[in-house]
DRENDO-765738 format. One record per residue (C-alpha): z, y, x; residue in one letter; residue number from 1. Coordinates in Angstrom, 1 decimal, decimal comma. Layout:
N
+--------+--------+--------+---+-----+
|     pz |     py |     px | r |   k |
+--------+--------+--------+---+-----+
|      Z |      Y |      X | A | NUM |
...
+--------+--------+--------+---+-----+
REM end
This chain:
275
+--------+--------+--------+---+-----+
|     pz |     py |     px | r |   k |
+--------+--------+--------+---+-----+
|    2,1 |  181,5 |   60,9 | M |   1 |
|    1,3 |  177,9 |   59,9 | Q |   2 |
|   -2,2 |  178,3 |   61,3 | G |   3 |
|   -0,9 |  179,7 |   64,6 | K |   4 |
|    1,6 |  176,8 |   64,8 | A |   5 |
|   -1,2 |  174,3 |   64,2 | A |   6 |
|   -3,3 |  175,9 |   66,9 | L |   7 |
|   -0,4 |  175,9 |   69,3 | S |   8 |
|    0,2 |  172,2 |   68,5 | K |   9 |
|   -3,4 |  171,3 |   68,9 | G |  10 |
|   -3,6 |  173,0 |   72,3 | F |  11 |
|   -0,6 |  171,0 |   73,4 | I |  12 |
|   -2,2 |  167,8 |   72,3 | Y |  13 |
|   -5,4 |  168,8 |   74,1 | L |  14 |
|   -3,5 |  169,2 |   77,3 | L |  15 |
|   -1,8 |  165,9 |   76,8 | L |  16 |
|   -5,1 |  164,1 |   76,3 | I |  17 |
|   -6,6 |  165,7 |   79,3 | L |  18 |
|   -3,6 |  164,9 |   81,4 | G |  19 |
|   -3,8 |  161,2 |   80,2 | S |  20 |
|   -7,5 |  161,0 |   81,0 | L |  21 |
|   -6,7 |  162,4 |   84,5 | L |  22 |
|   -4,0 |  159,7 |   85,1 | M |  23 |
|   -6,3 |  157,0 |   83,8 | L |  24 |
|   -9,3 |  158,1 |   86,0 | L |  25 |
|   -8,3 |  156,1 |   89,1 | P |  26 |
|   -7,7 |  152,9 |   87,0 | F |  27 |
|  -11,1 |  153,3 |   85,3 | I |  28 |
|  -12,8 |  153,8 |   88,8 | W |  29 |
|  -11,0 |  150,8 |   90,1 | M |  30 |
|  -12,1 |  148,6 |   87,2 | L |  31 |
|  -15,7 |  149,9 |   87,4 | S |  32 |
|  -15,9 |  149,3 |   91,2 | T |  33 |
|  -14,6 |  145,8 |   90,8 | S |  34 |
|  -17,7 |  144,9 |   88,7 | L |  35 |
|  -20,3 |  146,6 |   91,0 | K |  36 |
|  -22,6 |  145,2 |   93,6 | S |  37 |
|  -22,2 |  146,2 |   97,3 | S |  38 |
|  -25,1 |  148,6 |   96,9 | G |  39 |
|  -23,7 |  150,3 |   93,9 | E |  40 |
|  -20,3 |  150,9 |   95,5 | V |  41 |
|  -21,7 |  153,2 |   98,1 | T |  42 |
|  -24,4 |  154,8 |   96,0 | A |  43 |
|  -24,7 |  158,6 |   95,8 | M |  44 |
|  -24,2 |  160,1 |   93,4 | P |  45 |
|  -21,4 |  157,7 |   92,3 | P |  46 |
|  -22,3 |  155,1 |   89,6 | I |  47 |
|  -19,6 |  154,8 |   86,9 | W |  48 |
|  -21,2 |  152,0 |   84,8 | I |  49 |
|  -22,7 |  149,1 |   86,8 | P |  50 |
|  -26,2 |  147,9 |   85,8 | E |  51 |
|  -25,1 |  144,3 |   86,0 | D |  52 |
|  -21,4 |  143,4 |   85,7 | F |  53 |
|  -20,5 |  141,3 |   88,7 | K |  54 |
|  -17,7 |  139,2 |   87,2 | W |  55 |
|  -18,1 |  136,7 |   90,1 | E |  56 |
|  -16,4 |  139,4 |   92,2 | N |  57 |
|  -13,0 |  138,3 |   90,9 | Y |  58 |
|  -13,6 |  134,6 |   91,8 | A |  59 |
|  -14,8 |  135,5 |   95,2 | E |  60 |
|  -11,9 |  137,8 |   95,8 | A |  61 |
|   -9,4 |  135,2 |   94,8 | F |  62 |
|  -11,0 |  132,7 |   97,1 | E |  63 |
|  -11,3 |  135,0 |  100,1 | M |  64 |
|   -7,6 |  134,8 |  100,9 | A |  65 |
|   -4,7 |  132,5 |  100,0 | P |  66 |
|   -3,8 |  134,5 |   96,9 | F |  67 |
|   -2,0 |  131,6 |   95,3 | V |  68 |
|    0,6 |  131,7 |   98,1 | R |  69 |
|    0,7 |  135,5 |   97,8 | Y |  70 |
|    1,4 |  135,3 |   94,1 | I |  71 |
|    4,2 |  132,7 |   94,7 | I |  72 |
|    5,7 |  134,9 |   97,4 | N |  73 |
|    5,6 |  138,1 |   95,2 | S |  74 |
|    7,1 |  136,2 |   92,2 | A |  75 |
|   10,0 |  134,9 |   94,3 | I |  76 |
|   10,7 |  138,2 |   95,9 | V |  77 |
|   10,4 |  140,1 |   92,6 | T |  78 |
|   12,6 |  137,7 |   90,6 | V |  79 |
|   15,3 |  137,3 |   93,1 | L |  80 |
|   15,6 |  140,9 |   94,1 | S |  81 |
|   15,5 |  142,0 |   90,5 | T |  82 |
|   18,3 |  139,6 |   89,6 | I |  83 |
|   20,3 |  140,7 |   92,6 | G |  84 |
|   20,0 |  144,3 |   92,0 | E |  85 |
|   20,9 |  143,8 |   88,3 | L |  86 |
|   24,2 |  142,1 |   89,2 | L |  87 |
|   25,2 |  144,6 |   91,9 | T |  88 |
|   24,2 |  147,5 |   89,6 | T |  89 |
|   26,3 |  146,2 |   86,6 | I |  90 |
|   29,4 |  145,7 |   88,7 | L |  91 |
|   29,1 |  148,9 |   90,6 | A |  92 |
|   28,3 |  151,0 |   87,5 | A |  93 |
|   31,3 |  149,6 |   85,7 | Y |  94 |
|   33,6 |  150,3 |   88,7 | A |  95 |
|   32,5 |  154,0 |   89,0 | F |  96 |
|   32,6 |  154,5 |   85,2 | S |  97 |
|   35,7 |  152,6 |   84,0 | R |  98 |
|   37,9 |  151,6 |   86,9 | V |  99 |
|   40,3 |  154,2 |   88,3 | N | 100 |
|   40,7 |  153,9 |   92,0 | F | 101 |
|   41,4 |  156,3 |   94,9 | Y | 102 |
|   38,4 |  158,3 |   96,1 | G | 103 |
|   36,1 |  157,0 |   93,3 | R | 104 |
|   34,2 |  160,2 |   92,7 | D | 105 |
|   34,1 |  161,0 |   96,4 | F | 106 |
|   32,6 |  157,7 |   97,2 | I | 107 |
|   30,1 |  158,0 |   94,4 | F | 108 |
|   29,1 |  161,5 |   95,6 | A | 109 |
|   28,4 |  160,0 |   99,1 | I | 110 |
|   26,3 |  157,3 |   97,5 | L | 111 |
|   24,3 |  159,8 |   95,6 | L | 112 |
|   23,8 |  161,8 |   98,8 | G | 113 |
|   22,1 |  158,8 |  100,4 | T | 114 |
|   19,3 |  159,2 |   97,9 | M | 115 |
|   18,2 |  162,3 |   99,8 | M | 116 |
|   17,6 |  160,3 |  102,9 | V | 117 |
|   13,9 |  159,4 |  103,2 | P | 118 |
|   13,4 |  155,7 |  103,3 | G | 119 |
|   11,0 |  155,8 |  106,2 | E | 120 |
|   14,0 |  157,1 |  108,3 | V | 121 |
|   15,7 |  153,7 |  107,8 | L | 122 |
|   12,7 |  151,5 |  108,6 | L | 123 |
|   13,4 |  151,0 |  112,3 | I | 124 |
|   17,2 |  150,6 |  112,0 | P | 125 |
|   16,8 |  148,1 |  109,2 | N | 126 |
|   14,1 |  146,2 |  111,1 | Y | 127 |
|   16,3 |  146,0 |  114,2 | V | 128 |
|   19,1 |  144,7 |  112,1 | T | 129 |
|   17,1 |  142,0 |  110,5 | L | 130 |
|   15,6 |  141,1 |  113,8 | S | 131 |
|   19,0 |  140,5 |  115,3 | N | 132 |
|   19,9 |  138,3 |  112,3 | L | 133 |
|   16,6 |  136,4 |  112,8 | G | 134 |
|   15,3 |  137,2 |  109,4 | W | 135 |
|   12,0 |  138,5 |  110,3 | I | 136 |
|    9,1 |  136,7 |  108,5 | D | 137 |
|   11,6 |  135,2 |  106,2 | Q | 138 |
|   12,4 |  135,6 |  102,5 | Y | 139 |
|   15,8 |  137,1 |  103,4 | E | 140 |
|   14,1 |  140,1 |  105,0 | A | 141 |
|   12,1 |  140,7 |  101,9 | L | 142 |
|   14,9 |  140,3 |   99,4 | I | 143 |
|   18,4 |  141,1 |  100,9 | V | 144 |
|   17,8 |  144,8 |  101,8 | P | 145 |
|   16,8 |  145,5 |   98,1 | W | 146 |
|   19,6 |  143,9 |   96,3 | L | 147 |
|   21,2 |  147,3 |   95,5 | A | 148 |
|   19,9 |  150,6 |   94,3 | S | 149 |
|   21,8 |  153,9 |   94,0 | I | 150 |
|   19,5 |  155,2 |   91,4 | F | 151 |
|   20,0 |  152,1 |   89,2 | S | 152 |
|   23,7 |  152,4 |   89,7 | I | 153 |
|   23,6 |  156,1 |   88,7 | F | 154 |
|   21,5 |  155,4 |   85,7 | L | 155 |
|   23,7 |  152,6 |   84,3 | L | 156 |
|   26,9 |  154,6 |   85,2 | R | 157 |
|   25,7 |  157,4 |   83,0 | Q | 158 |
|   24,9 |  155,0 |   80,2 | F | 159 |
|   28,4 |  153,4 |   80,5 | F | 160 |
|   30,1 |  156,9 |   80,4 | L | 161 |
|   28,4 |  157,4 |   77,0 | G | 162 |
|   30,1 |  154,3 |   75,5 | I | 163 |
|   33,4 |  155,4 |   73,7 | P | 164 |
|   36,6 |  154,6 |   75,6 | K | 165 |
|   38,2 |  153,6 |   72,3 | E | 166 |
|   36,3 |  150,3 |   72,7 | L | 167 |
|   38,1 |  149,5 |   75,9 | S | 168 |
|   41,4 |  150,5 |   74,5 | Y | 169 |
|   40,9 |  148,2 |   71,5 | A | 170 |
|   39,7 |  145,4 |   73,7 | A | 171 |
|   42,9 |  145,7 |   76,0 | K | 172 |
|   45,2 |  145,6 |   73,0 | I | 173 |
|   43,5 |  142,4 |   72,0 | D | 174 |
|   44,1 |  141,0 |   75,5 | G | 175 |
|   40,6 |  141,3 |   76,8 | C | 176 |
|   40,4 |  141,8 |   80,6 | R | 177 |
|   38,0 |  144,1 |   82,4 | D | 178 |
|   35,6 |  141,4 |   83,5 | F | 179 |
|   35,4 |  139,9 |   80,0 | R | 180 |
|   35,1 |  143,4 |   78,4 | F | 181 |
|   32,2 |  144,2 |   80,8 | L | 182 |
|   30,1 |  141,1 |   80,0 | W | 183 |
|   30,9 |  140,8 |   76,3 | T | 184 |
|   30,8 |  144,4 |   75,2 | I | 185 |
|   29,5 |  146,8 |   77,8 | M | 186 |
|   26,5 |  144,8 |   78,9 | V | 187 |
|   25,1 |  144,1 |   75,4 | P | 188 |
|   25,5 |  147,8 |   74,5 | L | 189 |
|   23,7 |  148,8 |   77,6 | A | 190 |
|   20,6 |  146,7 |   76,9 | K | 191 |
|   18,1 |  149,6 |   76,9 | P | 192 |
|   19,3 |  150,9 |   80,3 | A | 193 |
|   19,3 |  147,3 |   81,8 | L | 194 |
|   15,8 |  146,7 |   80,6 | I | 195 |
|   14,8 |  150,0 |   82,2 | T | 196 |
|   16,4 |  149,0 |   85,5 | I | 197 |
|   14,8 |  145,5 |   85,4 | V | 198 |
|   11,3 |  146,9 |   84,6 | L | 199 |
|   11,4 |  149,7 |   87,2 | L | 200 |
|   12,7 |  147,2 |   89,8 | K | 201 |
|   10,1 |  144,5 |   88,9 | A | 202 |
|    7,2 |  147,0 |   89,2 | I | 203 |
|    8,5 |  148,5 |   92,4 | G | 204 |
|    9,1 |  145,1 |   94,1 | S | 205 |
|    5,7 |  143,7 |   92,9 | W | 206 |
|    3,8 |  146,6 |   94,3 | N | 207 |
|    5,8 |  147,1 |   97,5 | A | 208 |
|    3,6 |  147,3 |  100,6 | F | 209 |
|    5,1 |  149,0 |  103,6 | L | 210 |
|    8,2 |  147,0 |  104,0 | W | 211 |
|    6,6 |  143,6 |  103,5 | P | 212 |
|    3,9 |  144,6 |  105,9 | L | 213 |
|    6,5 |  145,4 |  108,6 | I | 214 |
|    8,7 |  142,3 |  108,2 | V | 215 |
|    6,1 |  139,7 |  107,6 | T | 216 |
|    3,9 |  138,2 |  110,4 | Q | 217 |
|    2,3 |  135,1 |  109,0 | S | 218 |
|   -0,1 |  134,7 |  106,1 | K | 219 |
|    2,4 |  132,3 |  104,5 | E | 220 |
|    4,9 |  135,0 |  104,0 | M | 221 |
|    2,6 |  137,8 |  102,8 | R | 222 |
|    3,0 |  139,3 |   99,3 | T | 223 |
|    0,1 |  140,4 |   97,1 | L | 224 |
|   -0,2 |  144,1 |   98,3 | P | 225 |
|   -0,2 |  143,0 |  101,9 | V | 226 |
|   -2,7 |  140,4 |  101,1 | G | 227 |
|   -5,2 |  143,2 |  100,1 | L | 228 |
|   -5,6 |  143,9 |  103,8 | T | 229 |
|   -7,7 |  140,7 |  104,0 | S | 230 |
|  -10,6 |  142,8 |  102,6 | F | 231 |
|  -10,6 |  145,2 |  105,4 | S | 232 |
|  -12,1 |  144,0 |  108,7 | T | 233 |
|  -13,6 |  145,4 |  111,8 | E | 234 |
|  -17,0 |  145,5 |  110,0 | A | 235 |
|  -15,6 |  147,6 |  107,2 | G | 236 |
|  -14,0 |  147,3 |  103,8 | T | 237 |
|  -15,4 |  145,2 |  101,0 | I | 238 |
|  -14,6 |  147,6 |   98,3 | Y | 239 |
|  -15,8 |  145,7 |   95,3 | E | 240 |
|  -13,7 |  142,7 |   96,2 | L | 241 |
|  -10,8 |  144,9 |   97,2 | L | 242 |
|  -10,9 |  146,6 |   93,7 | M | 243 |
|  -11,2 |  143,2 |   92,0 | A | 244 |
|   -8,1 |  141,9 |   93,7 | A | 245 |
|   -6,3 |  145,2 |   93,0 | S | 246 |
|   -7,1 |  144,9 |   89,3 | T | 247 |
|   -5,7 |  141,4 |   89,2 | M | 248 |
|   -2,5 |  142,5 |   90,9 | I | 249 |
|   -1,9 |  145,6 |   88,8 | I | 250 |
|   -2,7 |  144,1 |   85,5 | L | 251 |
|    0,5 |  142,1 |   84,9 | P | 252 |
|    2,7 |  145,1 |   85,5 | M | 253 |
|    0,6 |  147,3 |   83,3 | I | 254 |
|    1,0 |  144,8 |   80,5 | I | 255 |
|    4,6 |  144,5 |   81,1 | L | 256 |
|    5,1 |  148,3 |   81,1 | Y | 257 |
|    3,1 |  148,7 |   77,9 | I | 258 |
|    5,3 |  146,1 |   76,2 | I | 259 |
|    8,6 |  147,5 |   77,4 | L | 260 |
|    7,9 |  151,2 |   77,8 | Q | 261 |
|   10,0 |  152,1 |   74,7 | K | 262 |
|   13,1 |  150,8 |   76,4 | Y | 263 |
|   12,5 |  153,1 |   79,4 | I | 264 |
|   12,5 |  156,1 |   77,1 | I | 265 |
|   15,5 |  154,9 |   75,2 | E | 266 |
|   17,5 |  154,0 |   78,3 | G | 267 |
|   16,9 |  157,3 |   80,1 | V | 268 |
|   17,5 |  159,3 |   77,0 | A | 269 |
|   20,8 |  157,7 |   76,2 | K | 270 |
|   21,9 |  157,8 |   79,9 | A | 271 |
|   21,7 |  161,6 |   79,6 | G | 272 |
|   19,3 |  162,1 |   82,5 | I | 273 |
|   17,0 |  165,1 |   82,2 | K | 274 |
|   14,2 |  166,3 |   84,5 | G | 275 |
+--------+--------+--------+---+-----+
REM end
């Protein structure tokens, strides 16, 4: 029986390793292509390891477009939208988990129902709304529509529900009001869930492409993912420079995820979400 269990466990590990390699394959190809010459990029059969590593591709890619401006724009949008979503999520999650008001569960059910609406359906209405407000090609268009997330509210609400109600009862006996109880007790206890929300939001905002592409018109307002279009011209796409720029863009988020991935597992596990 022990041999059979070990064999089964080894088979599971083998599948996990193969799955991991399959997931890493696009990143390996991206890194490999970023160090190739233009001839090696289009060579058949494909070349995985370049004969001569073209590190200058990174410098050339950085100079081909105003990436300093793109980095500043992406940083501003990511930081402000993450802070805004965090604030709205904390307040909304506390209201839906701890505050009793008429129609609370019904309103929350409606909000959850909006998650089934594809985001692409809302592109035109949102664009028309922002156009009427005069926010097109402004930071407001990149930030304001993303200051709240139903998924984040749901995640944090589930976490708040797992915190014993006896803490709130004891706090009220000591004269602690709801707002103070939220920020001094609930928020510190919900650190894993909050870090999960921040990390997911930061990665999503940093890598956003479609919405910034729609609402920005000038190079001064472009973010990093939209700036990658600079490597695609009528003459074709410069793949080695495109992959070099993509590597530079993705690397900060990969490092951030590796450092904080344990909080995602802990936050989701404690929130009671399965799937």
